[in-house]
C-alpha positions, 0 to 999 in steps of 0.5 A, spaced: 501 506 508 495 504 512 498 498 515 496 498 522 497 498 524 491 502 523 484 499 522 482 499 514 476 499 510 478 494 504 478 498 498 479 492 493 475 486 493 476 479 489 470 478 484 470 472 480 466 474 473 459 470 473 460 464 469 457 465 462 459 458 460 462 452 463 469 453 466 474 448 469 472 446 476 477 448 481 479 446 489 480 453 493 483 453 499 482 459 503 486 462 510 484 468 513 490 471 518 489 477 522 495 481 521 497 488 519 491 491 522 486 488 517 485 481 514 490 477 510 486 472 505 490 467 502 487 463 497 490 457 493 488 453 487 488 446 486 493 445 491 494 437 493 490 436 500 497 433 503 501 439 502 495 444 504 497 445 511 504 445 511 504 451 505 499 455 509 503 454 516 509 457 512 505 463 510 502 464 516 508 464 520 511 469 515 505 474 515 505 474 522 513 475 522 513 481 517 507 484 521 511 484 527 518 486 524 515 492 520 510 495 526 513 502 526 510 503 533 511 497 537 517 494 540 520 490 534 525 491 529 522 497 526 520 500 532 527 499 535 530 502 529 526 508 530 529 509 537 536 509 534 534 513 529 532 519 534 540 519 536 542 521 529 548 517 529 550 511 526 548 504 529 547 497 527 541 495 523 536 489 524 537 485 518 529 484 517 528 491 516 534 493 512 532 491 505 525 494 506 529 501 508 533 501 502 527 499 497 523 505 500 529 510 499 529 508 492 522 509 491 522 515 495 527 518 490 523 516 484 517 519 487 520 526 489 519 525 496 511 524 495 512 517 498 516 519 504 516 514 510 521 518 514 515 522 516 513 518 522 513 523 527 507 527 523 503 521 522 503 520 530 502 527 531 495 526 527 494 520 531 494 515 525 499 511 528 494 508 533 489 502 532 483 506 531 482 513 527 483 519 531 476 523 533 479 530 532 480 536 532 486 536 527 493 538 530 495 545 532 498 548 526 504 550 529 506 543 531 505 541 524 509 547 521 515 545 526 515 538 523 514 540 516 520 545 517 525 539 520 524 536 513 525 529 514 527 525 508 529 518 506 535 521 504 537 523 511 539 515 512 545 512 509 545 504 509 552 501 508 551 493 509 548 493 516 550 499 518 545 505 518 547 513 519 542 518 520 543 526 519 536 528 521 533 526 528 526 528 526 526 522 522 522 516 524 520 511 519 513 509 518 513 504 512 506 502 512 505 505 505 510 500 502 510 494 507 504 491 505 506 491 498 513 488 500 509 482 504 505 480 498 511 480 494 515 475 499 509 471 500 508 470 492 515 468 492 514 463 498 508 460 494 512 459 488 518 455 492 512 451 495 510 449 487 504 453 488 502 455 481 495 459 482 494 463 488 491 470 491 494 474 497 489 479 499 491 484 505 486 488 506 484 489 499 491 490 496 493 484 493 497 480 488 496 474 484 499 468 482 497 464 475 489 464 474 483 462 478 482 455 474 481 457 466 480 464 467 484 470 470 483 473 477 477 478 476 478 484 481 473 490 483 475 497 485 470 500 490 467 506 489 471 511 495 464 514 496 460 508 496 459 501 497 459 498 490 464 497 485 466 503 481 471 499 476 473 492 475 479 488 471 482 482 470 489 481 474 494 477 470 499 472 474 505 476 477 501 482 478 499 486 484 494 491 485 494 497 490 489 502 492 490 508 496 484 512 498 481 517 503 476 512 505 480 507 509 482 511 515 479 518 516 475 522 521 470 528 520 471 534 524 466 540 523 464 538 516 471 536 513 474 529 512 481 528 515 484 522 512 491 518 513 495 520 507 499 526 509 502 530 504 509 531 507 510 538 503 504 541 507 503 536 513 496 536 512 492 530 508 492 531 501 486 534 499 485 533 491 484 526 490 479 520 493 483 514 490 489 512 486 489 504 483 496 502 481 497 495 477 505 493 477 509 486 477 512 489 483 508 489 489 512 494 494 513 499 488 505 499 486 504 500 494 509 506 494 506 509 488 499 509 490 501 513 496 505 518 492 500 519 486 495 520 491 499 526 494 501 528 487 494 529 485 490 530 478 495 536 476 502 532 478 500 524 478 502 523 471 509 526 471 511 522 478 508 515 475 513 516 469 519 517 474 517 511 478 516 507 472 508 506 473 504 505 466 497 503 469 494 508 474 487 510 475 486 516 479 479 519 482 480 526 484 476 530 489 471 532 484 470 525 482 473 525 475 477 519 473 484 519 470 487 513 467 493 512 463 492 509 456 494 502 458 490 502 464 484 504 460 484 499 455 484 493 461 479 497 466 471 496 466 467 502 469 461 498 473 457 505 473 456 511 470 461 517 471 461 524 470 468 525 466 474 520 464 480 523 462 486 519 458 493 521 460 499 519 456 505 519 460 509 523 455 
């Protein structure tokens, strides 16, 4: 997932449509927070001046705490949890991470373990646990095969209240493919409690919106994974989250081959059939996890996994540049440049 907890290149970026007629003027309040290994942009619309500081201070505190709590490698709640998991015995879990672990278990099950946060040791072996992508060469094939054979999965964990039991010492949690989604859900909930009606939370390009930008929707562009321009754009409605997994965010090239951070837990290697997946859903954590799972599933399997995960709005770009979309996504997505092939795939 991406968090770092690794340096990321934004895949999405907010783009407001050029005005073709008069629009209601708005007052934007913007804050940028350095967390999750990227920039977190908070945009509030028409918030009274006397309320801005208190609201932004609360959001800043929450974002920084979530970054600390969900970091899989540092000495925080999740880092400590990983130390205890290695003993493969029951222990008392940290209340900060237990809800996210439970959510991750549910989504891992629905994705048939293509979203698998239990493969933290594999992520570390590839070097994608660091603040900067590794330089190569790829890990030894025997070492990869050994970790795959150990088959760590979220179902190896049992959570009862605050007690966690682990039956597989190979489990090491890397919740990066769900934590940003969880974080945007958390912050949007906080903004609602603070009486904010219109806002955008953008964590390194993955985002969730509240309300509108004045009298028009938030219009979001999706970056071409093989270019610097937009390949598509869409209006994102209040309460919706948009998440993209891409092989262009954290990767290295070695001897003419790209090795990226989205690992297929079945093979231990980066998933090779997909360039990017964009998902829209009201649940940010679900959208985050699904974007990873569908990327791993690839062009032949993504539709069945999307159906099982309850995701109806998907755009997938495969390794050949072919675009696949669900009918729901096709109806709302505008392609910004010519593409070789677009295929509409119902989730039957």
